[in-house]
C-alpha positions in Angstrom: -0.1 0.2 -0.3 1.3 4.0 -1.0 0.4 7.0 0.1 0.5 10.5 -1.5 3.7 11.2 0.6 5.4 8.1 -0.9 5.3 9.6 -4.6 4.7 13.7 -4.3 7.2 15.6 -5.5 9.1 15.0 -9.3 10.3 11.6 -11.0 12.3 11.8 -14.5 11.9 8.4 -16.6 13.9 5.5 -17.1 11.6 3.2 -19.2 8.5 2.7 -21.1 7.7 -0.9 -22.1 5.0 -2.4 -23.5 4.3 -6.2 -23.3 2.0 -7.3 -26.0 0.0 -10.3 -25.7 1.6 -13.1 -28.0 4.7 -10.9 -28.9 8.0 -12.5 -26.9 10.0 -9.1 -26.4 8.4 -5.8 -25.2 7.9 -2.3 -27.5 10.0 0.3 -26.6 7.5 3.3 -28.1 9.3 5.8 -27.2 13.3 4.2 -27.4 15.4 2.4 -25.0 15.7 5.9 -23.8 12.5 8.2 -23.5 12.3 11.4 -21.5 9.9 12.1 -19.2 8.5 13.8 -15.6 6.2 13.1 -14.0 4.5 15.6 -11.2 2.7 14.9 -8.2 1.7 17.6 -5.8 0.5 17.8 -2.2 -2.4 19.3 -3.4 -3.4 16.5 -5.6 -2.4 17.6 -9.2 -0.5 15.7 -11.5 1.2 15.9 -14.7 3.3 13.4 -17.4 4.9 14.2 -20.1 6.8 11.3 -22.2 9.4 12.3 -25.4 11.3 9.8 -27.5 14.9 11.6 -27.3 16.5 13.2 -30.0 13.3 14.4 -31.7 13.7 16.4 -34.8 14.0 20.1 -34.3 11.0 22.2 -36.0 14.0 24.4 -36.9 11.9 28.0 -35.8 9.1 27.0 -38.0 5.2 27.0 -35.9 4.4 23.5 -36.0 0.9 25.0 -37.5 3.4 25.7 -41.0 4.8 21.9 -40.6 3.2 19.2 -43.8 1.0 17.1 -42.4 4.2 14.3 -42.1 6.0 16.3 -40.0 2.8 17.4 -37.4 2.3 13.7 -37.5 6.1 13.3 -36.9 6.1 15.7 -34.0 3.0 13.8 -32.4 3.7 10.2 -32.7 6.8 11.7 -30.7 5.6 12.9 -27.8 2.7 11.9 -25.5 1.0 14.4 -22.4 -1.5 14.8 -19.9 -2.4 16.2 -16.5 -5.0 16.4 -14.0 -6.1 14.5 -10.5 -4.7 12.0 -8.8 -5.8 9.8 -5.7 -4.2 7.2 -4.1 -6.2 3.4 -3.6 -4.2 0.7 -1.9 -1.8 0.2 -4.4 -3.1 1.8 -7.4 -2.8 5.6 -8.2 -5.6 7.3 -10.3 -4.9 9.3 -12.5 -8.1 11.5 -13.6 -7.2 13.3 -16.6 -8.7 17.0 -17.5 -6.3 17.5 -20.0 -4.5 15.3 -22.4 -2.9 15.2 -26.1 -4.6 12.4 -26.3 -8.4 13.4 -26.3 -10.1 10.0 -25.8 -7.6 10.2 -22.1 -10.2 13.9 -21.5 -12.3 12.5 -18.7 -11.1 9.5 -18.3 -9.3 7.4 -15.2 -5.9 6.1 -15.4 -5.5 3.0 -13.1 -1.9 2.4 -12.3 -0.5 0.0 -10.2 2.5 1.0 -8.1 5.1 -0.1 -6.6 7.9 1.3 -4.8 11.8 0.5 -4.9 14.0 2.9 -2.9 14.1 5.6 -5.1 12.1 4.3 -8.6 8.5 3.9 -8.7 6.7 1.1 -11.2 3.2 2.0 -12.8 1.9 -0.3 -15.1 -1.1 -0.5 -16.3 -3.3 -3.4 -18.3 -5.5 -2.2 -21.9 -7.2 -3.9 -25.0 -5.4 -2.4 -28.1 -7.5 -1.3 -31.4 -7.2 -4.7 -32.3 -8.2 -5.9 -29.4 -5.0 -8.0 -27.6 -4.2 -7.4 -24.6 -0.5 -5.2 -23.9 0.5 -4.4 -20.5 2.8 -0.8 -20.2 5.5 -0.8 -17.8 6.7 2.7 -17.0 10.3 2.9 -14.3 10.8 6.2 -12.7 13.4 7.2 -10.7 12.6 10.3 -8.2 14.5 13.5 -8.7 
């Protein structure tokens, strides 16, 4: 069982792996060296931003001036959401208010939480668009 005092503060992303049903090796959606921040505040707010390392710059251009493919590349290498959080037993529930993916808005994202010294491991299970089960595992280190 964890409590909010265990997680309050800032965390740096170490790894994001997805285990798909039927695959032997995990998938690393943002590569093996992703970058990310996860912040939990004492007043119950949370924010998470994750991205691929080595993202290509826009050369000073506005995102509105990019080609469709360039915008897709930007979208596929970044993920973020924020809102409130609550803890129930060993599960942290993120109550999403704002998100890059509009489908997350208004949703509760359940993450089983395990603390190991200065590391926080969050896991969540879901069914993908093809009906396969997948398990996300995000490993964070306290900053």
